[in-house]
N, C-alpha and C positions, 0 to 999 in steps of 0.2 A: 543451569537453572531451568526448571520446568514451569510451564505456564499453567495458570488456572484463571478462570474468569471471575473477577470479583463482582460483588453486587453492591451498588446498583450500576456498575460499569463506570465510565468516565463522567466528570462533571459537564454541565451544559456548555455548548459552544458549537459553532458550525462544523468544524472538523471532527470534534469529539462525537457529535451526533451521528455522523457518517461512520465513524469507527464503531460506535455502539451498535449501529444497525448491522454492520458487517459481522461483528462478534456474535450478536444474537442469532443471526442466520446460521453462522458456523456451528453454534451450539445446537440449534434446532435440527440441523441436517446431519448431526453425528460427528462433526469434526473436532469435538471436545471429548469424545469417548476415550481417546488415548492422548494423554498430555503431550504437548509439543515443547521442545526446548527452544531457546533463543536461536540456536544454530539451525534447527529445523525451519524456523520462520525465515531466516536469512536465505537458506537454500531455496525455499519456495518462492521468495521474492526474486531471486536470480532466475529461477526457471520461467517465471512470468515475463521478465525482461527479455530472456532468450527467445521466448515464443514471439514477442513483438519484433525482435530482430529477424527471426525467420520469416515472418510475414513480409517484412521489408525486402529481405533477400529473395523472396519469391515474387517480387515485383507488384505486390498489392499496393494501391494508393495509401498514403499515410493517414489521411483523414476519413477513409471510407470504412464503414461497417457493412458487412454482408451477412446474410442469414443463410446458414447451411443446416438443413434438417431441423429448423426451428431454433438453432443456437446462434447467437451473435458471434461473428468471427471478424478478425482484422486487428490492426494495430490499436485503434481506440478501445476495442474490447479487451485486449491483452493489458493495456495500460490501466483500464478499469480494474482488472484482476490484481494488478500491482497495488492499487490503492486499497482494494478489499483485503488483501493479505496484510498490508501495512496496518490497516485499521484493526484487524484481528490481533496482530502482534501488540499494538499499543494498548488495547484493552486488557489483553492477557497479562501484560507486565506492568500495568498501571501507568503508562506513559501518557501524560496530558498533551496531546498533539497541538491543541490550540495554543497552549502556553509555550510549548517548545518552538513552534513556528514563529510566534510573535517575538520571542526572545532572540532567536537566530536572525530573523528579518531585521530587527532593530540594530543588531550588531553589524550585519552586512551593509546596512545603510551608512554606517560610520566608517566603512573601509575606504581607502583611497581608490582612485580610478585604476582598473586592471591590476589590483594589488598582486604582488608576486611575479608579475611580468611573464607569466606562462602564455603560450600560444593557444592552448586549448583548455 
């Protein structure tokens, strides 16, 4: 399935507002010129997480943002990129993130202590 940005984006909500802002910037900066598939977005999310891991592997402090040539770098910056990509995905496919997080959080609150018994 290929994405397109609906108008007027997602309904109001704190997460949806951030998603809408990310998608609006993506559109304005030309990242909507070529439609992206769901798989494209998942790959881009993976790449941002991998960049955060590389920052960690290169011994940068977890909570530190540094500026290199005017660009924010570091694990916080890469995690911000994850959210920005996720927001763009949610708007592109009409996923109401406020509703999804509220629904999933309510379900998680109902689960037993360390459900599933897994170590990690």
